C-alpha positions as CSV (number, residue, x, y, z in Angstrom):
1,M,5.8,-7.7,4.3
2,M,6.7,-6.3,0.9
3,I,8.9,-9.4,0.2
4,L,6.1,-11.8,1.1
5,G,3.7,-9.8,-1.1
6,S,6.2,-9.8,-4.0
7,M,6.7,-13.6,-3.6
8,C,2.9,-14.1,-3.7
9,I,2.6,-11.9,-6.8
10,T,5.5,-13.8,-8.5
11,M,3.9,-17.1,-7.8
12,A,0.5,-15.9,-9.0
13,L,1.9,-14.6,-12.3
14,S,4.4,-17.3,-13.1
15,K,2.5,-20.4,-11.9
16,G,-1.0,-19.2,-12.5
17,V,-2.0,-19.6,-8.8
18,E,-4.7,-16.9,-8.6
19,F,-5.6,-17.5,-4.9
20,L,-2.3,-15.9,-3.9
21,L,-3.5,-12.5,-5.0
22,K,-5.5,-11.9,-1.8
23,P,-2.6,-12.6,0.6
24,A,-0.4,-10.4,-1.6
25,S,-2.8,-7.6,-1.4
26,F,-3.1,-8.0,2.3
27,F,0.7,-7.9,2.6
28,F,1.0,-4.7,0.5
29,I,-1.7,-2.9,2.3
30,L,-0.2,-3.9,5.7
31,A,3.2,-2.7,4.6
32,G,1.8,0.6,3.4
33,V,-0.1,1.1,6.7
34,L,3.1,0.3,8.7
35,V,5.1,2.8,6.6
36,L,2.5,5.5,7.4
37,I,2.4,4.6,11.1
38,S,6.2,4.7,11.4
39,L,6.2,8.1,9.5
40,E,3.7,9.5,12.0
41,V,5.7,8.2,15.0
42,F,8.9,9.8,13.5
43,R,7.0,13.1,13.1
44,Q,5.6,13.1,16.6
45,S,9.1,12.3,18.1
46,V,10.6,15.2,16.2
47,Y,7.9,17.5,17.6
48,A,8.4,16.1,21.1
49,L,12.2,16.6,20.9
50,L,11.8,20.2,19.7
51,S,9.2,21.1,22.4
52,S,11.3,19.7,25.2
53,D,13.4,22.0,27.5
54,H,16.6,20.2,26.7
55,T,17.1,21.5,23.2
56,V,18.1,24.8,21.6
57,P,15.1,26.4,19.8
58,L,15.4,25.6,16.1
59,H,13.4,26.2,13.0
60,H,12.9,22.9,11.3
61,E,11.5,21.5,8.1
62,F,10.9,17.9,7.1
63,S,13.0,16.9,4.2
64,W,11.8,15.5,0.9
65,S,12.6,12.0,2.1
66,V,9.7,12.2,4.5
67,A,7.4,13.1,1.7
68,C,8.8,10.2,-0.4
69,A,8.1,7.8,2.5
70,G,4.5,9.0,2.7
71,V,4.0,8.6,-1.0
72,A,5.6,5.1,-0.8
73,G,3.0,4.1,1.9
74,A,0.2,5.5,-0.3
75,V,1.4,3.6,-3.3
76,L,1.7,0.3,-1.4
77,I,-1.9,0.7,-0.1
78,F,-3.1,1.6,-3.7
79,G,-1.3,-1.5,-5.1
80,G,-2.9,-3.7,-2.5
81,V,-6.4,-2.4,-3.3
82,C,-5.7,-3.0,-7.0
83,F,-4.7,-6.6,-6.3
84,I,-7.9,-7.1,-4.3
85,I,-9.9,-5.9,-7.3
86,L,-7.9,-8.3,-9.5
87,S,-8.6,-11.2,-7.1
88,L,-12.4,-10.8,-7.2
89,P,-14.1,-13.9,-8.6
90,T,-15.8,-12.1,-11.4
91,S,-14.4,-9.0,-13.0
92,P,-16.3,-5.8,-12.2
93,W,-15.8,-4.7,-15.8
94,E,-17.7,-7.7,-17.1
95,K,-20.6,-6.8,-14.8
96,C,-20.6,-3.2,-15.9
97,L,-20.1,-3.9,-19.6
98,H,-22.5,-6.9,-19.9
99,K,-22.8,-7.8,-23.6
100,D,-26.2,-8.8,-24.8
101,G,-25.7,-10.7,-28.0
102,P,-28.4,-12.1,-30.2
103,E,-29.5,-15.5,-28.9
104,S,-29.9,-18.3,-31.4
């Protein structure tokens, strides 16, 4: 998903094909959601393993790499939302900062 999103962004920036920003944002958001889902599945499987009767009771802590994976998922989702904002037909900043010049 991230590779497809990166290819869409590369085409949008190099060739000026603006309509590829929406698929790129979709790919980045989907990749972020899948990272967060896989992280939750990993966390639940560790808890299930530790609560089963076949293991020795252990004290456990998740490593910093789990936190890095969570942040990576959040960054992917944030990047996808930013690309959605960039792909809007009119810029939200132009609507908010509407310049009223003197009409001739």
